[in-house]
N, C-alpha and C positions, 0 to 999 in steps of 0.2 A: 504493499500499499504506500510506503513511503517513497519508492521508486516512482510510482505513478504520480504522487503529489509533486516530486521534483521535476519531473517530465512536464506536467501540467504547467508549472511556473516558468519552465523554459519555453514551452510552446507559446506560451502568452505573450512573451516578449518578442517571439519571432513572428506571431501573427500581426504585431504592430507594423513590421516592415511592409507586409503584404497590404496591410490598411492604406498604407502611404501610397502604393502602387494604384490601389482602388481609387483613392481620392484624387490623384493626378489625372486617371482616366475620365472621372466623373467631372472634372472642370471642363473636358471637351465634349464628353458624350453624355447626353441627357437620358436618365433612366436606365433602361436595360441592364438593371444590376445583375439579373439572373445569368445573362450572357457574359457580363464581365466575371463574374464568379466562375463559370465554366472555363473561361479562357485561362483563369489563374490556376484553376485546378489542374488542367493539361500542362501548364508551365511548370508547376511542381512535380507532377507525376511524370513527365517526360513522355507525354502523350500528344498525337495529333488531333485537330478538331476540324469537323465539317460543319460549317454554318449554313444552314437553309433558311431562307425567308424571302418574301415578295421584294421587288427593287425598292429602294428608299428607305430601308430600315437601319441604314448606319453599319451593316455588316463590314464593309471595307474600311470605313472610319474607325469602328472599334478597334479593329486588328492593327491599324496605322498607329493609332492612338497609344495602343498597349506597346507596340514596338518603341514608341518615342519615350516611354518611361523606363525602358532599358537600355543599359550601355552596352548594347550589342549589334552586331551587323544584322541589317533587314534589307531583303530583296522582295520585290513585287513582279509577278509575271501574269500578265493579261493572257489569259487562254483564250486561243482563236482557232478556228478551223484549220488556218494554213500553218499551225505551229508545228515545228518538228522537235523529236527528241532530242537533238543535239542543241536546240535552243534553250533546253533545261538544263541537261547534264554537262554539255561542253562537247568537244571533239579533239581530233588530232590534227595537227597543223603540220603539213610537209614543208622541210627546209630543204631546199635544192642544193644549197652550198654544202652541207654534210651528208644529205640523202637521209636525214633521220626525221622521226615524227615527233613533235612536242606537244604536250597536252595543253589544250586552251580550256580552263574551267568554266563552267557556266553559272548562271545566277543561282543555281542550288546550292552552291558552296557559300553558305551563310548560317546564321543562327536562327534567324526568324524568316520563314519564307511564306509570302502571301500569293496563294494560287487563287486569283481571282476568277470566278466564273469557270470553275475547273472543269464542268461538263460540257463546255464549248469546244473542246479539244477532241480529236479522235482517239480512239482506244490506244494506238501505238504510243501517242503521247502521254495519256494518263499511266499507262504501264512503265513508262520511263521512270516513274517516282516510285514504283514498288520496291526496289532494292534500296533507296535512299531512305524511304519511310521505315523500313524493317530493319535493314542491316547498318543504317548509317553510314553507308558507302555508296560510291559510284565507279563502275568499271568503264574505262575509255581504252578501247584496243585490248591489249593484254595486261594492262596494269590495273590495280585497284587502288582507289583514292579515298581516304577517310574524310569524312564529313566534320565540320568544326563542331565542338561540344560546347553548349547545348546546340541541338538541331530540332526545329520545330515546324511542322507543316500547318498551316492554318488556312483552310480553303473555304471558299463561299460558292454556293450555287442558288439558281433561282428554280423553284418547284412548279411554277405555272406557265412558263413559256419554254415549250418543248421543241419548238421548230429550230433545227439547226443545231440541236445538242445531242450529245452521246451519252448514254447512261453509264455510270461508273461501273467496272466490273466489280464482281462481289470481292474478289481477293484484295482489291484497294480498298473499297468500304470497309472491310473488317480491319483494317490497319488504322483506321480512325478510332481513337480511343472514346471520343464523344461526337455524337451528331446532335448539335443543337438547334432546335427550331426557334427562330427568332419572331416574337410577337410584336402587333403593333403598341405604340406606346400609348400611355393613358392620356387623359384629356389634359390633365394639368401639366404633364411631360410635354406634350405637343405644344402648349401655349408657351413653355419656356424655350423650345426649340425655335418658336417664331420669334421670340425676344432675341435670341443668340444670332438668328439669321439676319435681324435687322441691324446688327453691329457690323456686319460685312465681313469681319475677319474672326476665325475662330481662335481662342486661346492654343498656345502650343504647349504640349505636356513637358514637364521637366524630368529629365533621367533620375530616377530615385534608387534603382537597384541595378548593380553590376553582375557580372559573370561569376565571380567567386562567391558573392553573397548568395545568388541562385544555387550554385551547386552545394553550398553549405545547407540551405533550406532544403534541398533534396536529400541530404544526409538526414537532417532532423525528421523529414517525411518517413523515411524507412524505419524510425525508431518508434512511430506512433504504435500504440499497442492495439493489436486485434485479438480478441478473445477467441477461443476456440470455437465457441457457440456462434459467434458472427462469422467466423469462417466458413461453419457449415451452413449457415443461412445464406451467405454469398453462393456456395457450391449448389444449394437446393434451388436457388433461383435459376441458374443457369441450366441445371439438369431438367428443371420442370419445363423449360422450353423446349426440349427434346422429347420428353417422355411425360407429357402432361397427366396422363391417365394414372400414373403411379402416385400422383399428388391429390388425386380425386378432382381433377379439373377436365371439364369435357371441351378441350381446346385442340384435341388431336386432329379432327379433320380440318381445322384452320391452319395448321402448321406445317409446312413442307420440310423445312429445315429449322432447327434451333440454333441457338447461339455456340460459337465454338469455345474452346477452353482459353483462347485470348481473351474472351469475356470475362471469365473467372478472375483473371490476373487483373485486367483493367478494372473491374468493378471493386475489388479490394483495394487497389492502388488509389483509385478516385475517391472512395469513401475516406482513406488515410487523409488525402488532400483536403477533402471537404472538413474533417476534423480538425486540421491544422489551420485552416481558414478562420474557424470559429475559436480558436485559442485552447483546445482541448488535446491531451496528449494520448487519448485512447478513442476508438471507433464504437459507435453505437449503431444498431438497426437502423435508426433514422437517418444516419449518415448514408447507408446504403440505400434507403428507400428514397432519399432526396436526389440522389445522382444514379440511381438504377435505370430510370427511363432513358437518359441520355446514352447510357452504355450498351442497352439492350434493343433500342428501337430499330437500329439499322442493321442488326445481326440476326433478326427473325425473318424468315421468308415465307410469306403467306402462301397457302394454296390458291388454286382457282376458285374453288368453292367459297373461301374467305373473300377474295375480289369481288365475286358475284354478290356478296353480301355486304359489300362495303365496309368490311373489316379490315383495318390496318394493321400493319406491323406494331405501331405504337400503343393501339388500344390492346393488342394481346399482350405486350409487354406491361402494360399499366394492369391488366387483368392478373398477370402473375405476381406483380408487386402488391396488389390488394389481397391475394389469396393466399400464397405461400405463407405457412405459419411462422410467425415471429419468434425468435427466442426470448 
C-alpha cells in the first residue's frame, strides 16, 4: 500500500506537466477536450491515432497545435491520389560520379507525422506506412533505417465523402492504437470559436514538453499499477469480441471478426495513460471503460447481417463494454 501511495504522489506531479500541454492546446483549440485527451494518451502510450470526423472540426488544427507544444520534429503529408510511396519514405538517388546509390529520406523520418486525409491515397501509399508504424523503421533498397524516437502517426479522414477515397487496409487500421470520432462543438464552444475567428490570427502554442521529458513520462507510464483482476477484465473484453456466446451475449451473428491480441495490449496501455492523465498510479475498470470504445471500434468487423440491420462496429463495441462483467 505504501508503494502505491508513493507512486500516486509521483504520478500527481507528472500529471501537472501533461496539464500544461493540455492548457497550451486549449489556448488555440476551443473545446474538444476528449479529442485532446486521446491525443495525449497516444503520445504517452506510444500509439498512433486515427481521427475521423466531418470537415471543419479542427482535426488538423488539433494535431498541429499539439505538435507546437512539443519540442520535437513535425512533418505534415497531404495524402492525394497521385502520391507515391517514395514521397513518404524517401528513395535512393544514383550518383554517377562513384556509381553508388545514396538514400534520400522522406518526411516520415520525424517525431510527429500528420497524415492528412489518409484515405485519399491509394493502397500502395497507405501500405508504405505499415513498416514505419509497427517496426519504427523504413527499408530503402537493401538497407533498413531506424525512425527517430519517439515516432507517432496522427492521421485524419473524412467519413462522409467517399468519392475519390481508398478504404484503409485492415492491417493498417489495426496498427492505430485509437480511432477517435470527432464530434461537433457545443453551442458555447462555437460562440467562442466565432470570437477567436474575429481576431483574425490564432494564438501560437508555446513548446512546454521536450523529448527527454516525454520519454521519462513513458517510463512512469510503465510503472502504473494494473491489478490482476483489471488485466483479466481487459482480456475478457477482447475475447468477448471473438466469442460473445461464451459471455452470454447474442452478438455472434453480428461479428465477422473480433479484435486482435494487439487490442489487448493497446487497451491496457491506453488505460494506464488514462490513469496517468488523471494523476493516479493505478488503473481502475473505469479507465478501461473510458478508453475502450476508441481502442475496439475499428478492430471489430461486422457481418453483412449487421450492416443490413444498421449495426455498426462502434455499437457492438459499446455493447461489449456495457455487458462484460466488471471486476
